[in-house]
C-alpha positions in Angstrom: 58.2 32.0 170.3 55.7 34.1 172.2 53.5 36.4 170.2 51.7 39.2 172.0 48.3 37.9 171.1 48.6 34.2 171.8 50.3 31.8 174.0 52.4 30.8 171.0 52.2 30.3 167.3 49.7 27.9 165.9 50.3 24.7 163.9 48.6 23.3 160.8 49.2 21.5 157.6 51.3 22.9 154.7 49.4 23.4 151.5 51.2 24.5 148.3 51.0 23.6 144.7 52.8 20.4 143.7 52.0 18.7 140.4 54.2 15.7 140.1 55.0 15.2 136.4 53.7 11.7 136.2 53.5 11.9 132.4 57.1 11.9 131.5 59.7 11.1 134.1 62.7 12.4 132.2 65.3 14.8 133.4 66.4 17.3 130.7 67.7 20.8 131.2 65.0 23.3 130.6 65.6 26.0 128.1 65.1 29.6 129.3 61.5 30.3 128.1 60.6 33.6 126.4 59.0 36.3 128.6 55.2 35.6 128.9 52.7 37.6 127.1 50.4 39.1 129.6 46.8 38.4 129.0 44.7 41.4 127.9 43.4 43.5 130.7 46.5 42.8 132.9 48.6 45.7 131.6 47.5 47.5 134.8 49.4 44.9 136.9 52.6 45.7 135.1 52.2 49.5 135.6 51.3 48.9 139.3 54.4 46.8 139.8 56.7 49.5 138.3 54.7 52.1 140.3 55.3 50.4 143.7 59.0 50.3 143.1 59.2 53.9 141.7 57.2 55.2 144.6 59.4 53.3 147.0 62.3 55.2 145.6 60.6 58.6 146.1 59.0 57.6 149.4 61.7 55.6 151.1 65.1 56.6 149.7 65.3 59.3 152.3 68.8 59.2 153.8 70.1 57.2 150.9 69.1 59.9 148.3 72.2 62.0 149.1 74.4 59.0 148.4 73.0 58.9 144.9 71.9 55.3 145.4 69.9 53.0 147.6 70.9 50.1 149.9 69.2 47.0 148.6 67.9 44.0 150.6 71.2 42.2 150.4 73.0 45.3 151.7 74.9 45.9 148.5 75.3 49.4 147.4 73.7 50.0 144.0 74.7 53.0 141.8 71.7 55.3 141.1 71.8 54.7 137.4 71.3 50.9 137.8 67.6 50.7 137.0 66.0 53.5 135.2 62.9 51.6 134.1 62.0 50.4 137.6 62.5 53.6 139.4 65.5 52.9 141.6 65.0 49.2 142.3 67.9 47.2 141.3 67.1 44.9 138.4 68.9 44.1 135.1 68.2 46.4 132.2 65.9 43.7 130.7 64.0 41.6 133.2 64.7 38.0 132.2 61.9 35.6 131.6 59.4 38.2 132.7 60.5 38.6 136.3 61.7 41.9 137.7 64.8 40.3 139.1 67.8 38.4 137.8 67.5 34.7 137.3 68.9 32.6 140.1 70.6 29.3 139.7 71.3 30.0 136.0 73.0 27.3 134.1 76.5 26.5 135.3 78.7 24.7 132.8 75.8 24.1 130.6 75.4 24.4 126.8 76.8 27.4 125.1 74.5 30.4 125.1 71.8 29.9 122.5 72.4 26.2 122.2 69.2 24.3 122.5 68.9 22.2 125.6 66.6 19.2 126.0 63.3 20.1 127.7 62.9 18.9 131.3 60.9 15.8 131.1 59.3 17.0 128.0 57.0 19.1 130.2 56.4 22.8 130.2 58.6 24.7 132.6 57.0 25.1 136.0 54.8 28.1 136.8 53.1 28.3 133.5 56.1 28.5 131.2 57.9 31.1 133.1 60.4 28.7 134.6 63.5 29.5 136.5 66.5 28.6 134.5 67.2 25.2 136.0 70.7 24.4 137.0 71.9 22.2 134.3 73.9 19.7 136.3 71.8 16.7 137.2 69.5 16.8 134.3 71.1 15.7 131.0 73.4 18.4 129.9 75.4 19.2 126.8 75.7 16.3 124.5 72.6 14.6 125.8 70.4 13.8 122.9 67.4 16.0 122.7 65.1 13.7 120.8 61.7 14.8 122.0 62.8 15.4 125.6 62.6 12.2 127.5 63.0 9.4 125.0 66.4 10.7 124.0 68.0 10.5 127.4 69.1 6.9 126.8 68.7 5.3 123.4 67.0 2.0 123.5 65.1 2.5 126.7 61.6 1.9 125.6 59.8 1.5 128.9 60.2 4.1 131.6 58.1 2.8 134.4 55.4 5.4 133.7 54.8 5.4 129.9 57.3 4.6 127.2 56.9 2.3 124.3 54.2 -0.4 124.6 55.7 -3.8 125.2 54.3 -6.5 122.9 51.5 -8.2 124.7 51.5 -11.9 124.2 48.1 -12.2 122.5 48.1 -16.0 122.5 48.4 -16.0 126.2 51.9 -17.4 125.9 54.3 -16.1 128.6 57.2 -13.8 128.0 60.8 -14.7 128.8 61.2 -14.5 132.5 64.3 -12.3 132.5 64.2 -9.3 130.1 67.5 -7.6 129.4 68.7 -5.2 132.0 68.3 -1.6 130.8 71.4 -0.4 129.0 71.7 2.8 130.9 70.1 3.9 134.1 70.0 7.5 135.3 73.2 9.2 134.5 75.2 10.8 137.2 75.7 14.5 136.9 78.1 15.7 139.6 77.8 19.3 140.6 79.8 21.6 142.8 77.6 22.6 145.8 79.7 25.6 146.7 79.8 27.2 143.2 76.4 26.2 141.8 73.8 27.8 144.1 70.8 25.7 145.1 67.5 27.0 143.6 64.4 26.3 145.7 62.3 25.5 142.6 64.4 22.3 142.3 62.4 20.9 145.2 59.3 20.7 142.9 61.1 18.6 140.3 59.8 15.0 140.2 62.1 12.3 141.5 64.7 10.7 139.1 62.8 8.5 136.6 62.4 4.8 137.1 64.0 3.2 134.0 62.8 -0.3 133.5 63.8 -2.7 130.7 61.5 -3.0 127.7 58.4 -5.2 128.1 58.7 -5.3 131.9 54.9 -5.2 132.4 52.4 -7.5 130.8 50.4 -4.6 129.2 51.7 -1.5 127.6 49.7 0.7 130.0 51.3 4.0 131.0 49.9 3.4 134.5 51.6 0.1 135.1 54.0 1.5 137.6 53.1 3.3 140.8 53.0 7.1 140.6 55.2 8.9 143.1 52.3 10.6 144.8 51.4 7.1 146.3 54.8 5.5 146.8 58.2 7.0 146.6 61.4 5.1 147.1 64.6 6.8 148.4 66.4 4.9 145.6 65.0 4.5 142.0 67.6 1.8 141.2 68.1 -0.9 143.9 71.5 -2.4 144.8 71.7 -6.1 144.3 73.5 -6.7 147.5 73.4 -5.6 151.1 77.1 -4.8 151.0 76.6 -2.3 148.0 73.8 -0.6 149.9 76.0 -0.4 153.0 78.9 1.0 151.0 76.7 3.7 149.5 75.6 4.9 152.9 72.2 5.8 151.3 69.0 4.7 153.0 66.6 2.3 151.2 63.0 3.1 152.3 59.6 3.6 150.9 57.4 6.7 151.6 53.8 5.4 151.3 50.7 7.6 151.1 47.8 5.3 150.2 45.3 8.2 149.8 45.9 11.5 148.1 42.7 13.3 149.1 40.1 13.4 151.8 37.4 12.1 149.5 37.5 9.3 146.9 35.7 11.5 144.3 38.7 13.9 144.2 41.2 11.1 143.4 39.4 8.0 142.0 41.4 4.8 141.5 40.3 1.9 139.3 38.0 -0.5 141.2 37.8 -4.3 140.6 34.2 -5.0 141.3 33.8 -8.7 140.5 35.5 -10.0 143.7 37.8 -12.2 141.6 41.0 -11.6 143.5 44.0 -13.6 142.3 46.8 -13.9 144.8 50.0 -15.9 145.1 49.5 -19.1 147.1 52.8 -18.7 148.9 53.6 -15.0 149.5 50.0 -13.7 149.2 51.0 -10.9 146.7 48.2 -9.7 144.5 48.3 -10.2 140.7 49.7 -7.0 139.1 51.2 -5.7 135.9 54.6 -7.3 136.5 53.6 -11.0 136.7 54.3 -13.4 133.9 51.6 -15.6 132.2 52.6 -19.2 131.3 50.9 -22.3 129.9 48.8 -20.5 127.3 47.7 -18.0 129.9 46.3 -20.6 132.3 48.9 -20.0 135.0 50.9 -17.0 136.2 54.3 -16.7 137.8 54.5 -14.4 140.9 56.9 -11.5 140.4 57.7 -11.6 144.2 58.5 -15.2 145.0 58.5 -16.9 141.5 55.8 -19.5 142.5 53.5 -20.5 139.6 49.8 -20.1 140.3 46.6 -21.0 138.5 44.6 -18.2 136.9 41.1 -18.2 138.5 38.4 -19.5 136.1 36.4 -16.3 136.5 39.4 -14.1 135.6 38.3 -13.9 131.9 34.5 -14.0 132.6 32.1 -11.2 133.5 29.5 -12.8 135.7 27.1 -9.8 135.4 26.8 -9.9 131.6 27.6 -13.7 131.4 30.2 -13.0 128.7 33.9 -13.6 128.4 36.1 -10.5 128.8 39.4 -9.4 127.4 41.9 -10.2 130.2 44.3 -7.5 129.0 41.7 -4.8 129.8 41.5 -5.9 133.5 42.4 -2.9 135.8 44.9 -5.0 137.9 47.0 -5.8 134.8 47.0 -2.1 133.6 47.2 -0.1 136.8 49.7 -0.2 139.6 47.2 1.3 142.0 43.8 -0.5 142.2 41.2 -1.2 144.7 39.5 -4.6 145.0 36.0 -5.1 146.5 36.7 -7.9 149.0 34.6 -11.0 149.3 33.3 -12.5 152.6 36.5 -14.3 153.6 38.3 -10.9 154.1 36.0 -10.1 157.0 36.3 -11.2 160.6 32.9 -9.9 161.3 30.2 -7.9 159.3 31.5 -4.5 158.3 31.3 -2.2 161.3 29.3 1.1 161.1 31.0 4.4 161.4 31.0 5.5 165.0 32.0 9.0 166.3 32.1 9.6 170.1 32.8 13.2 171.0 34.4 14.0 174.3 33.8 17.7 175.1 35.9 19.5 177.7 33.3 21.6 179.6 35.6 23.0 182.3 35.8 26.8 182.9 38.8 27.1 180.5 36.9 25.5 177.6 33.6 27.3 178.2 35.2 30.8 178.7 37.3 30.7 175.5 34.2 29.8 173.5 35.5 26.3 172.5 32.5 24.4 173.6 30.1 26.6 171.7 32.2 26.7 168.6 32.7 22.9 168.6 29.0 22.2 169.1 28.0 24.7 166.5 30.4 23.2 163.9 29.2 19.6 164.5 25.6 20.9 164.1 26.4 22.6 160.8 28.4 19.6 159.6 25.9 16.8 160.2 25.2 16.5 156.5 28.9 16.2 155.8 29.5 13.2 158.1 29.8 10.1 155.9 26.5 8.2 156.2 25.7 6.8 152.8 24.6 3.5 154.3 22.6 5.3 157.1 24.3 3.2 159.8 26.6 6.0 161.2 26.3 6.4 164.9 27.2 9.3 167.2 27.6 9.7 170.9 28.5 12.6 173.2 30.2 12.9 176.6 31.1 16.0 178.6 34.1 16.2 180.9 35.1 18.4 183.8 35.8 16.9 187.3 32.9 14.5 186.6 31.7 12.5 183.6 28.5 13.6 181.9 26.8 11.1 179.6 24.0 12.1 177.2 21.2 9.7 176.3 19.8 11.1 173.0 16.4 9.7 172.1 15.2 8.6 168.7 13.2 11.2 166.8 10.0 9.0 167.1 10.0 8.7 170.9 7.4 10.6 172.9 9.7 12.2 175.6 12.0 13.5 172.9 14.4 15.2 175.5 18.0 14.3 175.9 18.9 13.2 179.4 22.2 14.1 181.1 23.5 11.4 183.4 26.4 12.5 185.7 28.9 9.9 187.0 31.4 11.1 189.6 33.1 7.7 190.3 36.2 8.2 188.2 37.9 4.9 189.2 35.4 2.5 187.8 33.0 4.6 185.7 30.0 2.6 184.8 27.8 3.0 181.7 24.4 4.2 183.0 22.3 3.0 180.0 24.7 1.8 177.3 22.1 1.1 174.6 21.0 4.8 174.3 24.4 6.5 174.4 25.4 5.7 170.8 22.5 6.6 168.4 22.1 6.2 164.7 22.4 9.6 163.2 19.6 9.0 160.7 17.1 8.0 163.3 17.9 10.6 165.9 18.8 13.6 163.7 16.3 16.1 165.2 17.2 15.1 168.8 20.9 15.4 168.0 20.3 18.9 166.5 18.3 20.0 169.6 21.1 18.6 171.9 23.9 20.4 170.1 22.0 23.6 170.2 21.4 23.3 173.9 24.8 22.0 174.9 26.7 25.3 175.3 24.0 26.7 177.6 24.1 23.7 179.9 27.6 24.5 181.0 27.7 28.3 180.5 28.1 29.0 184.2 30.5 26.1 184.9 33.3 27.2 187.3 35.0 23.8 187.6 38.7 23.7 186.6 39.0 20.0 186.8 39.4 17.6 183.8 39.1 13.9 184.2 39.8 13.3 180.5 41.7 10.0 181.2 38.7 8.5 183.0 36.5 9.8 180.2 38.6 8.1 177.6 38.3 4.8 179.5 34.6 5.2 179.8 34.4 6.1 176.1 36.5 3.1 175.2 34.1 0.8 177.1 31.2 2.4 175.3 32.3 2.0 171.7 34.8 -1.0 171.9 32.1 -3.6 171.0 31.8 -1.8 167.6 35.0 0.2 167.3 35.2 3.7 165.9 36.6 7.2 166.5 36.9 9.0 169.8 37.3 12.8 169.1 38.7 14.7 172.1 38.1 18.5 172.2 40.0 19.8 175.2 41.4 23.1 176.5 42.8 21.9 179.8 45.4 19.5 181.3 43.8 16.2 182.6 44.4 16.8 186.3 42.0 14.4 188.1 41.3 10.6 187.8 43.1 8.2 185.5 46.0 9.5 183.4 46.3 12.5 185.7 49.1 14.8 184.5 51.3 17.3 186.3 52.4 20.7 185.2 55.9 19.7 184.0 56.9 22.7 181.9 60.1 24.2 183.3 61.6 27.2 181.5 65.0 26.5 183.0 65.1 23.1 181.2 64.4 24.5 177.7 67.5 24.5 175.5 69.4 22.1 177.9 70.1 18.4 177.6 67.3 17.8 180.1 64.7 19.3 177.8 64.1 15.9 176.2 62.5 14.7 179.5 59.6 17.2 178.7 59.1 15.5 175.3 58.6 12.0 176.9 55.2 10.9 178.2 54.4 12.0 181.7 52.1 9.0 182.5 52.4 5.5 181.2 48.6 5.3 181.0 48.6 7.1 177.7 50.7 4.5 175.9 49.2 1.4 177.4 45.6 2.7 177.0 46.3 3.5 173.3 47.5 0.0 172.6 44.3 -1.4 174.3 42.3 0.9 172.0 44.1 -0.3 168.9 43.2 -3.9 169.8 39.5 -3.0 170.0 39.5 -1.0 166.8 39.2 2.4 168.6 41.0 5.4 167.1 41.6 8.7 169.0 42.0 12.2 167.5 43.1 15.0 169.8 42.1 18.6 169.3 44.0 20.6 171.9 43.4 24.3 172.7 44.9 25.3 176.0 46.5 28.7 176.5 48.4 27.1 179.4 50.7 24.0 179.4 48.7 21.0 178.2 51.3 18.2 178.0 51.0 17.5 174.2 53.9 15.1 174.7 51.8 12.7 176.8 48.4 13.2 175.0 49.9 12.7 171.5 50.6 9.1 172.4 46.8 8.4 172.0 46.7 9.2 168.3 50.2 7.9 167.7 49.3 4.3 168.4 45.7 4.3 167.1 46.2 5.8 163.7 44.8 9.2 164.8 46.2 12.7 164.7 47.0 15.5 167.2 45.7 18.9 166.1 47.1 21.8 168.2 45.7 25.3 168.6 47.7 27.2 171.2 46.2 30.3 172.7 43.0 29.8 170.8 40.0 32.1 171.5 36.7 32.2 169.7 36.5 35.9 170.4 39.1 36.3 167.5 37.2 35.6 164.3 40.3 34.2 162.7 40.6 31.6 165.4 37.0 30.6 165.3 36.9 30.4 161.5 40.1 28.3 161.3 38.9 25.7 163.8 35.4 25.5 162.4 36.7 25.1 158.8 39.2 22.4 159.8 36.9 20.6 162.2 34.1 20.5 159.5 36.5 19.1 156.9 37.7 16.5 159.5 34.1 15.4 160.1 33.5 15.1 156.3 36.6 13.1 155.5 36.2 9.5 154.5 38.1 7.0 156.7 38.9 3.3 156.4 37.9 1.3 159.4 39.5 -1.9 160.8 42.4 -1.3 158.5 45.8 -3.1 158.2 48.7 -2.2 156.0 51.2 -4.8 154.8 54.1 -4.3 152.4 55.4 -7.3 150.4 58.5 -7.5 148.2 60.6 -9.6 145.9 62.4 -12.5 147.6 65.6 -11.2 149.2 64.0 -7.9 150.4 62.4 -7.5 153.9 60.5 -4.6 155.5 62.5 -4.0 158.6 61.2 -0.8 160.3 57.9 1.1 160.1 57.3 4.8 161.0 54.0 6.6 161.4 50.9 6.7 163.5 49.7 3.1 163.9 50.3 0.0 166.1 52.9 -2.5 164.8 50.9 -5.7 165.5 53.5 -8.1 164.1 56.8 -7.8 162.3 55.2 -6.7 159.1 51.6 -5.7 159.9 50.6 -2.2 160.8 47.1 -1.9 162.4 44.9 1.1 162.1 41.5 1.2 163.9 40.7 4.1 161.5 42.9 4.8 158.4 43.3 8.6 158.0 43.5 10.3 154.6 46.0 13.0 155.5 49.1 11.1 156.7 52.0 9.2 155.2 54.1 6.3 156.4 57.8 5.3 156.0 59.0 1.7 155.7 62.7 0.9 155.8 63.7 -2.0 153.5 66.6 -4.5 154.2 68.4 -6.6 151.6 68.7 -10.0 153.2 70.1 -11.9 150.2 71.5 -11.0 146.8 69.0 -10.0 144.2 69.3 -11.9 141.0 66.4 -10.3 139.0 66.8 -7.1 136.9 63.6 -5.7 138.5 62.4 -5.8 142.0 58.8 -5.2 143.0 57.3 -3.9 146.2 53.5 -4.0 146.9 51.7 -2.2 149.7 48.2 -3.3 150.4 45.6 -1.6 152.7 42.7 -3.8 153.8 39.9 -1.7 155.2 36.2 -1.1 155.5 35.0 2.0 153.7 32.8 4.7 155.3 29.8 3.1 153.7 30.4 -0.4 154.9 32.2 -2.1 152.0 35.4 -4.2 152.6 38.1 -3.2 150.2 41.8 -3.7 149.5 43.8 -0.9 148.0 47.0 -2.3 146.3 49.9 -0.3 145.1 52.7 -2.0 143.2 56.1 -0.3 142.5 58.7 -1.8 140.2 62.3 -0.7 140.3 65.4 -1.7 138.3 68.4 -3.3 140.1 72.0 -2.4 139.7 75.5 -3.4 140.7 76.9 0.1 140.2 77.3 2.7 143.0 77.0 5.6 140.5 73.5 4.3 139.5 72.4 4.4 143.2 73.5 8.0 143.6 72.1 9.1 140.2 68.7 7.6 141.1 68.4 8.8 144.7 65.3 10.9 145.6 66.3 13.8 147.9 62.8 14.5 149.1 62.1 10.8 150.0 65.5 10.6 151.7 64.7 13.8 153.8 61.3 12.3 154.7 63.0 9.1 156.0 65.5 11.0 158.1 62.8 13.3 159.5 61.2 10.2 160.9 64.6 8.9 162.2 65.3 12.3 163.8 61.9 12.3 165.6 62.6 8.8 166.9 66.1 9.9 168.1 64.8 13.1 169.7 62.2 11.1 171.7 64.6 8.3 172.7 67.9 10.1 173.2 67.3 13.9 173.0 67.3 16.8 170.6 71.1 17.3 170.5 71.8 13.7 169.4 69.0 14.0 166.8 70.6 17.1 165.3 74.1 15.6 165.4 72.9 12.4 163.7 71.5 14.5 160.8 74.7 16.4 160.4 76.9 13.3 160.5 74.7 11.5 158.0 75.1 14.3 155.5 78.8 14.4 156.0 79.0 10.6 155.6 77.1 10.8 152.2 79.4 13.7 151.0 82.5 11.8 152.0 81.3 8.6 150.4 80.5 10.4 147.1 83.9 12.1 147.2 85.8 8.9 147.9 83.9 6.5 145.6 82.6 8.6 142.7 84.5 11.9 142.6 87.9 10.2 142.6 88.7 11.8 146.0 89.2 15.0 144.1 87.6 18.1 145.5 87.8 19.9 142.2 89.4 23.2 143.1 88.1 23.5 146.6 84.5 22.6 145.8 82.1 20.1 147.3 80.9 17.5 144.8 77.5 15.9 144.9 75.0 14.6 142.4 72.7 17.2 140.9 69.6 15.2 141.9 70.7 15.5 145.6 71.7 19.2 145.5 68.8 20.1 147.8 69.8 17.6 150.6 72.1 20.0 152.5 69.5 22.8 152.6 66.7 20.3 153.5 68.8 18.8 156.4 69.6 22.4 157.6 65.8 23.2 157.5 65.1 20.0 159.4 67.7 20.9 162.1 66.2 24.4 162.3 62.5 23.2 162.4 60.7 24.1 165.5 60.6 20.4 166.4 64.4 20.0 166.5 65.8 23.5 166.7 68.3 24.4 169.4 66.6 27.1 171.4 65.6 28.0 174.9 62.5 29.8 173.7 60.3 27.0 172.4 57.6 25.7 174.8 57.6 21.9 175.0 53.9 21.7 173.8 54.8 23.5 170.6 57.8 21.3 170.1 55.9 18.1 170.7 53.2 19.2 168.2 55.9 19.9 165.6 57.4 16.4 166.2 53.9 15.0 165.5 53.9 16.9 162.2 57.4 15.8 161.2 56.3 12.1 161.6 53.0 12.2 159.8 52.9 14.9 157.1 52.6 13.7 153.5 55.8 14.3 151.6 54.9 17.5 149.6 53.6 19.2 152.8 56.6 17.9 154.8 59.0 19.5 152.3 57.3 22.8 152.7 57.2 22.5 156.5 61.0 21.9 156.5 61.8 24.4 153.8 58.9 27.0 153.7 57.9 28.9 150.5 58.9 32.6 150.1 57.2 34.5 147.3 57.8 38.1 146.3 54.4 39.8 145.7 55.1 43.5 145.0 56.9 42.6 141.7 55.4 39.2 140.8 55.3 38.3 137.1 52.3 39.5 135.2 50.9 36.0 134.9 51.1 35.3 138.7 47.9 35.3 140.7 45.7 34.6 137.6 44.6 31.3 136.1 46.9 29.6 133.6 45.0 29.6 130.3 45.8 25.9 129.7 45.4 24.3 133.2 43.0 26.9 134.8 45.2 26.7 137.9 46.3 29.9 139.6 50.0 30.6 138.7 52.3 31.2 141.7 55.2 33.6 141.6 58.6 31.9 141.4 59.7 30.8 144.9 62.7 32.5 146.3 65.5 31.0 148.5 64.8 31.6 152.2 67.2 34.4 152.9 66.7 37.9 154.1 69.0 39.0 151.3 66.0 38.3 149.1 63.9 40.9 150.9 63.9 44.6 149.7 62.7 47.2 152.2 59.8 48.4 150.0 58.7 44.8 149.3 55.6 42.7 150.1 56.3 39.0 150.7 54.5 35.8 151.5 56.3 33.3 153.7 54.4 30.0 154.0 55.3 26.8 155.8 51.8 25.3 155.4 51.1 25.7 159.1 51.2 29.5 159.0 51.3 32.2 156.4 53.2 35.4 157.0 52.6 38.5 155.0 55.8 40.6 155.4 55.4 44.3 154.7 58.8 46.1 154.2 59.6 49.2 156.2 59.6 51.3 153.1 56.4 49.9 151.5 54.7 52.7 149.6 51.2 54.1 150.4 49.8 52.9 147.1 50.8 49.3 147.8 49.3 49.5 151.3 46.1 50.9 149.9 45.8 48.2 147.2 46.3 45.3 149.6 45.2 46.5 153.0 43.0 49.6 152.3 45.2 51.8 154.5 47.8 54.3 153.3 49.7 55.0 156.6 51.9 52.0 157.5 51.6 52.8 161.2 47.8 52.2 160.9 48.4 48.7 159.5 47.0 46.0 161.9 49.7 43.4 162.6 49.3 39.8 163.9 46.5 37.3 163.1 44.6 38.8 160.2 42.4 38.3 157.1 43.1 40.0 153.8 40.3 42.5 152.9 38.6 41.8 149.6 39.3 45.0 147.7 38.1 45.8 144.2 41.5 46.2 142.4 43.5 43.9 140.2 46.5 43.6 142.6 44.4 42.8 145.6 42.7 40.0 143.7 46.0 38.6 142.5 47.5 38.7 146.0 44.5 36.9 147.5 44.6 34.3 144.7 48.3 33.6 145.5 47.4 33.1 149.2 44.6 30.7 148.3 46.7 28.8 145.8 49.6 28.4 148.3 47.0 26.7 150.5 45.7 24.4 147.8 46.9 21.0 148.9 44.6 19.1 146.4 46.6 20.2 143.4 49.6 18.7 145.1 48.1 15.2 145.5 47.7 15.3 149.3 44.8 15.4 151.7 44.8 17.8 154.6 42.2 19.7 156.7 44.5 22.5 157.8 43.9 26.1 157.0 47.0 28.1 157.9 46.6 31.3 159.9 47.7 34.5 158.2 49.9 36.9 160.2 50.6 40.3 158.9 54.1 41.4 159.9 55.6 44.9 159.6 59.3 45.0 159.2 59.4 47.9 161.7 56.5 46.6 163.8 56.2 44.1 166.7 59.7 42.6 167.2 58.5 39.2 168.5 56.3 38.6 165.5 59.1 39.7 163.2 61.5 37.3 164.9 59.0 34.4 164.6 58.7 35.0 160.8 62.5 35.3 160.5 63.0 31.8 162.0 61.5 30.4 158.8 64.3 32.0 156.7 66.3 28.8 156.9 69.3 30.1 155.1 69.9 33.0 157.6 71.7 32.8 160.9 69.1 32.9 163.7 68.7 32.0 167.4 71.5 29.4 167.9 71.6 28.1 164.3 74.1 28.7 161.6 73.5 30.3 158.2 73.5 28.2 155.0 76.9 29.6 154.1 78.3 28.6 157.5 76.6 25.2 157.2 78.2 24.5 153.8 81.6 25.7 155.2 81.2 23.3 158.1 80.3 20.4 155.8 83.3 21.1 153.6 85.7 21.2 156.5 84.4 17.9 157.8 84.5 16.2 154.4 88.0 17.4 153.6 89.4 16.1 156.9 
C-alpha cells in the first residue's frame, strides 16, 4: 500500500513481550483478580485517564449531544446516563479488574460466580496480576481439582516434563525399569463453542499444553530435564503411536526449532560441558541425555532413541582438571535438556575458521544520492568495537559496485605507505582478484587503516553518476575472494542488478497484481541466484541482503541468496537518510547485526526414537542430505520447522527427539548445542487434540503456505489454508463431538480456539493477501518473514497487537514491582469496533508500529503525548514520540519500548519497528494501511472474522 512519503511500508521484526511459563506447565482457569492498587504517585494517571474521556465528551460530542448520547466505536447507541464517572464514555458502573472497559472473553459455562477456580498454571495472571478473565473451556474447569494449581490437574502425575516430583535416582548406579507406566491421564479435552465463546487475543500468550510424562521418566529429578518451548515446540504434545492415527486426526506432526533465543550468549546462557567427554550412541549417534537408562551398575547406558546398549566413557565420572572423581548425577547433560558440548578435535574437518565479513557496497547514483553509502560506512565505523573479535582473528574486506568492480587493498597499520588503494576491474565476465592477499585484512592489525578507509569512502563516490549495478558479478568475485576461508558476504544495495552476471529485468507489472499470473513475479527472474547460492553454501559462504531501492528491486530473485546460505533478507523500501527516522532505524539494526554472534560451518541434524523420521525441513539453509541442514553461518534470529513422519508403530510410552547444531563459535571454538524433547505417546484421538499447540501448528502452516505460494500461486496457498482448517473442524465434529453441532455451534478444543483467527490473519498477511495493491517486492519480503521469524514474533506478525493507551490500567507503562518489567495494557482483539473516536491506540505487528489518534482526541491528550493541542497540527507519517515531562507521556513511551522488547520473549532480532502516527481523519492511504492490520475487520478483498466463521460453519455442516 503506497504511503505518501515512501515507496511503500517498511518491514522489520516483531518484538513484543512473551514470557513462556516454563515453571509450571499446567492449564487451570484463572480467577478474576482484584483490581490492582496503583503505586503511590500514579494517582495522576487515573485522573488523566478520566479527564481524557470527560473532555472527549465535551469536545467531541458535538452533533451527538442533541441526541442525549454518543455513538461509540462499535456504532452502538449508548444512553447518556450510561457512564457518569467516566464522562460519557461507555463503561460499566464499576470497571472490572481495573480496566476502564468490560472484560472480554469472560468465563462461559465456568464455575458458579464466586466459586474458586484453579489458577492457570499456578502462575500469576498475565500483565502483572490484572489478567483478562480467561475463557474457562480448555483449561480445567469446574470439578477440576484445585490442589495448588498444576499438580491437581491429574492425580498421580508426578513428573510434568518441566518440573514435577523428583524421580528416585538410582544411587547405586543400577538401572531403572525400561518401561515406566504410561501416565494415567494426559491433557483433558475441553470442547468449546467457537461461535458462542468469543476468542480473546490474550490466549495467544498462554504456554502450549503441558507435556505430561510418566513418573521417573528422566534419570535425574531436574526441573530442566525436558526442553523448554522457547527452543523446541511440537505441534502435538502427545504423539500418536501409529501413522494411521495421525492421518485420522488430520493434525500435523512437526517441530518448531529455535536453537538460539538471543543475539548474544550472555543474554541466554546454556550449561556448557567443558571436559570434551561426549558420550554418544554407537548406532544412531544420539547424545547422552536425561532420558537414557543406566544398566550394569552404571557402567553402561541404553539409548532412548534406538535401544542400543553403550559403554559409559571412563572419564564420565572423572574431572581431569582437578584429578578427582565427580558425581555423575551433577553432570549438565543428565540434568538439562539443552546443553552445549565443547567439541574435541575429531569434530573438525579443518582448524576453526576465523570470522570473515566482506561488505559489498552499492555506490551507484541511487545509493549515493539517498545517503545509503554514507550511513552504512558510518555505522560500520561506529560498530567496529561491536564486531565479535575475541580471538583477534576476525577479518574484513570491502568492495564497491556500480557498473565496475572496485576492490580496496587496506594496509596493515604498521606499513609505511598506510594508504588504502582502490583497484577498479571492468571485466565483469571473469573478474580477477588483483592482489588477493591484501583484500581481506585482520581487523586487529589494520584497525586504523580500516577507520581511515571508512571515513573516506563516501567522498570517493560522492559525484558518481553511474546508474549501473553489476552486483551479480561482484558476488562471484566476493565468493572467489573468501571461499578459501568461508564467511559472510553483506550486500548493501539500492538498485536492481542490471549489468553483468545475474542481470535482472524490470518485471513489475501492475496489471498482473491480484491476478493468477502474479505468482510469476514471486519466482526468481534469473537462475543464477539459486545455483550461485548453492555454490556458496558448499564453500561455507553465507549472504545477507540489505535492500533499499525506492524502485523495483526484484526481492523475489535476490532473496534466494540468503535462503540457501542461512542468511536473511532485510528490506527497507523507499529509504532515505534525509529522514532521521530512516537513518536511525537502519543504523541501529545494522549495528546490532554486526554485533550478533554467529555459528560458522554449522550443520543441524534432528534424531528421534526408532519409528520416527524427519521428512521435510523448512527455513533458510541448504538441505545437504535427507536429514542434514547446512548453514555456512548460523543466525541467531531465525527458526526452523521439521515435519516428522511415523514410519512404524511406536511401542514406547515416551518418544524423544534431539536436535543438534554443530558449529564454530565467533571466537573459534567448535561446539555442539543439543536440545532433547521428550513427549508421551497415546492411542487416543482425544489426547492428540487436547495436546495440540495452536501456535506451533500455525507456524508449520505458514511455512507450507509460503512453499505453496512460490510453487503454485497465492490463491492455491490461501485455499489450502482454508480447506485445512475446515478439515480439522470436520474431523473434530465427526470423531470427538459425536457429529453433534450442539445447537448450531462450532465445536473445537479450547487449546485450539485461536486457530481460526490465526489462519485468517495468515491469509490476510501482506505476503498472502488477495489484493491488487501490494507491490511484488513487498510481498516477497513478507514471504521471507513468514518463513524465518521465530514463533513469538511470527504470531505477532500474523495477528498484530492492539493496545488502548488513553484508558490503560494504572499499572500499565510502569515497571511491575516484582519482575521490574514494564507492564503492557491488556491486548484487544483486532477489530475497529474496539476503537472509540476519542481514543489513542498502538497497533504493532513487530515490523511497524502505528499510533492511531481518534478524530475526537481531546487537546489535553494531544498535548501530553505530542506537545500540540490542535489535531490538525499533528505531524502524521513516520515519526518519533517527543520526550515530554509528564507521567502519561512517559508511560506511553514505555509501552512502545516494551512492545519492541524481543529479549523478554525469548527471541533474538535486530529489527526496530518504524513508528507511524495516523490521524483517523488524516491521510487516507496511511489510515488504510493501518486498517489492513485489523484482521477481524472486512478489508480490501478479505472477509471479516464473523463472515469467516460463518463460512467455516457452512462448510463443516455440509
